[in-house]
VMD Tcl script that draws the C-alpha trace (Angstrom):
set ca {
  {-64.76 150.84 49.25}
  {-65.96 147.35 50.21}
  {-69.56 148.46 50.20}
  {-69.17 149.85 46.66}
  {-67.67 146.57 45.44}
  {-70.59 144.66 46.91}
  {-73.14 146.83 45.10}
  {-75.25 144.97 42.58}
  {-76.53 146.19 39.21}
  {-79.48 145.14 37.18}
  {-78.87 144.21 33.55}
  {-79.98 147.67 32.44}
  {-77.84 149.45 35.03}
  {-74.76 147.41 34.20}
  {-75.26 147.98 30.47}
  {-75.53 151.74 31.06}
  {-72.43 151.72 33.27}
  {-70.38 150.03 30.53}
  {-72.04 151.94 27.67}
  {-73.28 148.83 25.88}
  {-76.75 147.58 25.02}
  {-78.73 145.19 27.18}
  {-78.85 142.89 24.17}
  {-75.06 142.52 24.32}
  {-75.20 141.33 27.94}
  {-78.11 139.02 27.21}
  {-76.29 137.55 24.20}
  {-73.08 136.97 26.18}
  {-75.15 135.31 28.88}
  {-76.92 133.10 26.33}
  {-73.66 131.78 24.85}
  {-72.06 131.36 28.31}
  {-69.31 133.90 27.60}
  {-70.16 136.43 30.33}
  {-72.90 135.63 32.82}
  {-74.49 137.65 35.65}
  {-72.99 137.27 39.12}
  {-76.20 135.78 40.46}
  {-79.95 136.03 40.84}
  {-81.84 138.09 43.43}
  {-84.72 136.76 45.51}
  {-87.17 138.36 43.11}
  {-85.69 136.38 40.23}
  {-83.83 139.28 38.59}
  {-80.23 138.68 37.56}
  {-77.54 141.05 38.77}
  {-73.95 142.06 38.07}
  {-71.21 143.43 40.37}
  {-68.21 145.76 40.23}
  {-65.92 142.73 40.27}
  {-67.11 141.82 36.79}
  {-66.19 145.10 35.11}
  {-62.55 144.18 34.37}
  {-63.55 140.85 32.85}
  {-66.18 142.46 30.65}
  {-63.78 145.19 29.47}
  {-61.20 142.53 28.60}
  {-63.80 140.61 26.59}
  {-64.82 143.75 24.71}
  {-61.21 144.64 23.93}
  {-60.46 141.17 22.60}
  {-63.70 141.04 20.63}
  {-62.74 144.38 19.03}
  {-59.74 142.67 17.43}
  {-61.98 139.83 16.19}
  {-60.80 137.18 18.63}
  {-63.22 134.26 18.13}
  {-65.81 133.73 20.85}
  {-64.76 130.09 21.14}
  {-61.20 131.19 21.97}
  {-62.49 133.65 24.57}
  {-64.65 131.01 26.23}
  {-61.73 128.59 26.33}
  {-59.55 131.16 28.08}
  {-62.13 132.37 30.62}
  {-63.07 128.80 31.51}
  {-59.61 128.39 33.05}
  {-57.68 131.70 33.16}
  {-53.99 131.67 34.16}
  {-51.22 134.27 34.13}
  {-49.31 132.40 31.43}
  {-52.27 132.01 29.10}
  {-53.24 135.65 29.71}
  {-49.74 136.82 28.76}
  {-49.68 134.65 25.64}
  {-53.11 135.90 24.63}
  {-52.14 139.53 25.24}
  {-48.85 139.22 23.32}
  {-50.57 137.60 20.35}
  {-53.30 140.22 20.18}
  {-50.83 143.07 20.77}
  {-48.99 142.07 17.57}
  {-52.29 141.90 15.73}
  {-53.37 145.34 16.96}
  {-49.98 146.79 15.99}
  {-50.46 145.54 12.43}
  {-53.97 147.00 12.33}
  {-52.64 150.36 13.53}
  {-50.11 150.38 10.68}
  {-52.90 149.67 8.21}
  {-54.96 152.51 9.64}
  {-51.97 154.85 9.40}
  {-51.66 154.00 5.71}
  {-55.36 154.69 5.20}
  {-55.08 157.94 7.16}
  {-52.12 159.05 5.04}
  {-54.02 158.20 1.87}
  {-57.04 160.24 2.95}
  {-54.90 163.17 4.13}
  {-52.93 163.23 0.89}
  {-56.12 162.98 -1.15}
  {-57.64 165.99 0.64}
  {-54.49 168.06 0.03}
  {-54.26 167.12 -3.65}
  {-57.96 167.62 -4.40}
  {-57.87 171.07 -2.82}
  {-54.83 171.91 -4.94}
  {-56.52 170.63 -8.09}
  {-59.75 172.54 -7.44}
  {-57.87 175.85 -7.32}
  {-55.64 175.16 -10.33}
  {-55.72 177.34 -13.46}
  {-54.75 175.21 -16.43}
  {-52.24 176.31 -19.03}
  {-51.07 179.35 -17.06}
  {-47.59 179.68 -15.57}
  {-47.15 181.46 -12.26}
  {-44.25 182.04 -9.89}
  {-44.47 180.82 -6.30}
  {-41.89 180.96 -3.52}
  {-41.50 177.48 -2.01}
  {-39.62 176.33 1.09}
  {-36.89 173.72 1.01}
  {-38.16 170.16 1.29}
  {-36.77 166.61 1.15}
  {-37.35 164.56 -2.00}
  {-36.19 161.09 -2.96}
  {-35.10 160.08 -6.45}
  {-35.19 156.52 -7.71}
  {-31.78 154.88 -7.95}
  {-32.42 153.53 -11.42}
  {-33.31 155.68 -14.41}
  {-36.75 155.12 -15.91}
  {-36.55 153.05 -19.08}
  {-39.38 154.35 -21.26}
  {-38.65 151.67 -23.86}
  {-40.15 149.09 -21.50}
  {-43.85 148.18 -21.51}
  {-46.35 150.10 -19.38}
  {-46.58 147.09 -17.05}
  {-42.80 147.01 -16.53}
  {-42.66 150.76 -15.94}
  {-45.48 150.52 -13.40}
  {-43.69 147.67 -11.66}
  {-40.54 149.81 -11.44}
  {-42.56 152.70 -10.03}
  {-44.28 150.50 -7.43}
  {-40.96 149.00 -6.42}
  {-39.52 152.50 -5.89}
  {-42.36 153.56 -3.59}
  {-42.23 150.27 -1.68}
  {-38.55 150.81 -0.88}
  {-39.65 154.00 0.88}
  {-42.26 152.09 2.87}
  {-45.08 153.96 1.13}
  {-48.25 151.93 0.56}
  {-50.73 154.73 0.01}
  {-50.90 157.39 -2.67}
  {-47.64 159.29 -2.63}
  {-47.00 162.81 -3.89}
  {-44.53 162.40 -6.71}
  {-43.94 161.64 -10.34}
  {-41.02 162.00 -12.76}
  {-38.04 164.33 -12.55}
  {-36.03 165.45 -15.59}
  {-32.62 167.12 -15.71}
  {-32.74 170.77 -16.76}
  {-30.51 169.96 -19.73}
  {-33.39 168.02 -21.28}
  {-35.56 171.13 -21.13}
  {-32.82 173.40 -22.43}
  {-32.26 171.09 -25.41}
  {-35.98 171.19 -26.14}
  {-36.42 167.44 -25.65}
  {-39.49 167.86 -23.44}
  {-41.24 169.84 -26.18}
  {-41.37 166.74 -28.41}
  {-43.87 164.04 -27.43}
  {-41.96 161.35 -29.34}
  {-38.70 161.91 -27.41}
  {-37.72 159.31 -24.80}
  {-36.18 161.68 -22.27}
  {-34.00 160.28 -19.45}
  {-35.77 160.67 -16.12}
  {-36.12 159.30 -12.60}
  {-39.08 158.70 -10.32}
  {-39.28 161.06 -7.37}
  {-41.33 161.36 -4.23}
  {-41.87 164.03 -1.59}
  {-40.59 162.08 1.42}
  {-38.26 162.54 4.36}
  {-36.27 159.33 4.01}
  {-32.60 158.35 4.50}
  {-31.86 158.73 0.77}
  {-33.60 162.08 0.46}
  {-31.93 165.11 -1.07}
  {-33.03 168.64 -0.33}
  {-35.09 170.34 -2.98}
  {-33.90 173.93 -2.45}
  {-36.09 176.81 -1.41}
  {-36.70 179.56 -3.93}
  {-38.96 180.83 -6.67}
  {-40.58 178.12 -8.76}
  {-42.37 178.42 -12.07}
  {-45.49 176.25 -11.82}
  {-47.87 175.11 -14.53}
  {-50.96 172.88 -14.24}
  {-51.77 170.92 -17.38}
  {-54.98 169.04 -18.05}
  {-54.73 166.42 -20.74}
  {-53.08 163.20 -21.83}
  {-49.45 162.31 -21.20}
  {-48.78 162.78 -24.91}
  {-50.04 166.38 -24.77}
  {-47.57 167.45 -22.09}
  {-45.22 168.74 -24.77}
  {-47.60 171.69 -25.26}
  {-47.30 172.50 -21.56}
  {-43.52 172.62 -21.84}
  {-43.81 174.91 -24.86}
  {-45.98 177.25 -22.79}
  {-43.43 177.12 -19.97}
  {-40.52 177.90 -22.32}
  {-42.36 180.90 -23.81}
  {-43.16 182.21 -20.32}
  {-39.54 181.94 -19.14}
  {-38.22 183.66 -22.24}
  {-40.77 186.47 -21.91}
  {-40.01 186.99 -18.22}
  {-36.25 186.60 -18.79}
  {-35.97 183.77 -16.28}
  {-33.48 180.91 -16.24}
  {-34.06 177.36 -15.06}
  {-32.16 176.72 -11.84}
  {-32.77 173.03 -11.17}
  {-34.49 169.83 -12.20}
  {-37.95 169.69 -13.76}
  {-40.61 168.06 -11.57}
  {-43.59 166.45 -13.27}
  {-46.23 165.43 -10.70}
  {-49.32 163.36 -11.46}
  {-52.23 164.48 -9.30}
  {-54.51 161.51 -8.58}
  {-54.78 160.81 -12.29}
  {-56.93 157.70 -12.64}
  {-58.55 158.22 -9.24}
  {-59.84 161.73 -9.91}
  {-60.77 161.34 -13.58}
  {-62.06 158.53 -15.77}
  {-60.69 159.76 -19.07}
  {-57.00 160.47 -19.65}
  {-57.73 163.82 -21.28}
  {-58.97 165.03 -17.88}
  {-55.80 164.03 -16.02}
  {-54.04 166.89 -14.21}
  {-50.26 167.16 -14.21}
  {-48.27 169.71 -12.24}
  {-44.96 170.92 -13.70}
  {-42.60 172.91 -11.49}
  {-39.02 174.11 -11.74}
  {-36.85 176.46 -9.72}
  {-36.03 179.66 -11.64}
  {-33.85 182.73 -11.31}
  {-33.47 186.00 -13.17}
  {-31.52 185.79 -16.40}
  {-28.12 187.49 -16.52}
  {-28.19 187.76 -20.28}
  {-28.26 191.24 -21.75}
}
mol new
graphics top color blue
foreach p $ca { graphics top sphere $p radius 0.5 }
foreach p [lrange $ca 0 end-1] q [lrange $ca 1 end] { graphics top cylinder $p $q radius 0.2 }
display resetview
């Protein structure tokens, strides 16, 4: 073991061992951050096994953007206390970065799922699909559609923030079935009571029951959604189906996936059951 520790490496060998470029070692040497262990009789500089831990520590701290000046200050006079303080500080920083990356990962994952769903959608056609039970969260406060768009957006953002969601969330508005039965959703000018909802497993979540759901994809402006609800009503009457729950109106990547509002895609879904009327 001692013989291995005493082995020396040329700059190229040491760079290969640590999977970095020779330029990195030469740069660190130039700025006096990490220097070779010594110089051989032939004038070539060399490194040793003893230096591996120090180099790996430097690389880890550089990966979290710790300034070179701070690194040099520490390695000029390393102590256990300063090492602990440095590690604790950077651990907090890395934890925050991990949370940011998780948000980005969730955004990308959700985007892939939604784009695949949108690509296979047939617009203006209702179909029945059996869905499993899943948790959903409703906003505590009812949406006030008399407020400005900015105020409504602020209310929506506040709702998602309370759930700890910073990336694109799967959700939209939810309407009570009574609004559909009264025909309110078939009139674009009606201000129908609703709540924001989100597919999320959170403490305030309620279970959206499993069962058969009537689903309709609509492409068009928000104002044109009344035509989608008219199509849905006709379908349910024809198939002799009853609404058996709330109406879910989901907005699929609207302004991210399309520039013009007439190309926005909205998904409408509602649990249904066979009608008992003769």
